[in-house]
C-alpha positions, 0 to 999 in steps of 0.5 A, spaced: 758 854 841 756 852 834 757 856 828 761 863 827 760 869 830 762 876 827 769 878 829 769 885 827 764 890 827 762 893 820 766 900 821 772 896 822 771 894 815 769 900 812 771 899 805 776 905 804 783 904 801 789 908 804 785 914 806 781 910 812 783 914 819 781 907 822 786 903 817 782 898 816 783 892 811 779 896 805 777 893 799 782 894 794 779 891 788 773 896 787 775 903 789 771 905 783 764 903 786 761 908 791 758 903 795 765 900 797 768 907 799 762 909 804 764 908 811 760 903 815 757 900 808 760 893 808 757 891 801 756 884 799 761 885 794 766 888 799 765 882 804 766 877 798 773 881 796 775 881 804 773 874 805 780 871 802 784 877 803 791 875 806 794 880 811 801 881 813 803 878 820 803 883 826 810 880 829 806 876 834 808 868 835 805 864 829 805 857 826 803 854 819 800 848 818 798 844 811 791 840 812 792 833 812 787 827 813 786 828 821 785 835 820 779 835 815 776 829 815 775 823 820 778 825 827 778 833 826 784 835 830 789 840 829 796 838 832 800 844 835 807 844 833 813 844 838 815 851 837 809 854 838 807 850 845 811 855 849 806 861 847 800 857 850 798 855 857 800 848 860 793 846 861 787 845 857 782 851 855 778 854 850 781 858 844 778 863 839 779 862 832 778 868 828 778 868 820 774 871 815 771 876 820 768 871 824 770 867 830 769 860 832 770 857 839 774 851 840 778 847 845 785 847 846 787 840 849 793 838 853 795 831 853 802 828 855 806 829 849 802 833 844 797 839 844 791 839 839 785 844 837 779 839 838 772 841 840 770 846 835 775 845 830 770 841 826 765 846 825 771 851 823 773 846 818 766 845 815 764 853 815 771 855 812 771 849 807 778 846 809 781 841 804 787 836 804 793 840 802 790 847 804 795 851 808 793 855 814 797 861 818 795 861 825 797 868 829 796 868 836 793 875 837 791 875 844 795 871 849 790 872 855 784 870 851 787 865 847 785 869 840 788 866 834 787 869 827 787 864 822 789 865 814 787 860 809 791 859 803 787 854 798 792 848 796 788 846 790 792 844 784 789 846 777 783 841 775 787 840 768 794 839 767 798 845 765 804 846 761 808 846 767 807 839 768 807 836 761 813 840 758 820 836 758 816 830 759 818 827 753 822 828 747 816 831 743 815 836 748 822 839 750 824 844 755 826 850 751 831 855 754 833 861 750 
């Protein structure tokens, strides 16, 4: 299926912080805005704040991957690390990638010596604007439905050189230790 589907209902992301009986993600940066505190009210601001929120792992099997050329351009596939393969079935099947409150269906493919995520992966990459150098954490949330939560860590370097790259490069710009 092309594109993304809602992953969680609005009531699961109600915007409450700390006091929410459902213990949802919440919107920590806008506690003073009434619209974000109301149950079942996923405001535009709240959604933007939650979009890139990193949540703790739940103790389930996971792996990390830094996006390379084959993952985000040309071939569009993600190789599954050997340490994670025992948690996946021995044959090709559909998987569900859940990220930023949406779901993408992709194909988990088994070849002789490698397991990859292919069909559907390209749409996930495009929809989430993944770039070379971005890091992702893939956590297996449901091993029956093969539902994997993906958290994206932006890997961009600053557009301009910061002082940490220029200090100590020459005698005119030394590293000072006090």
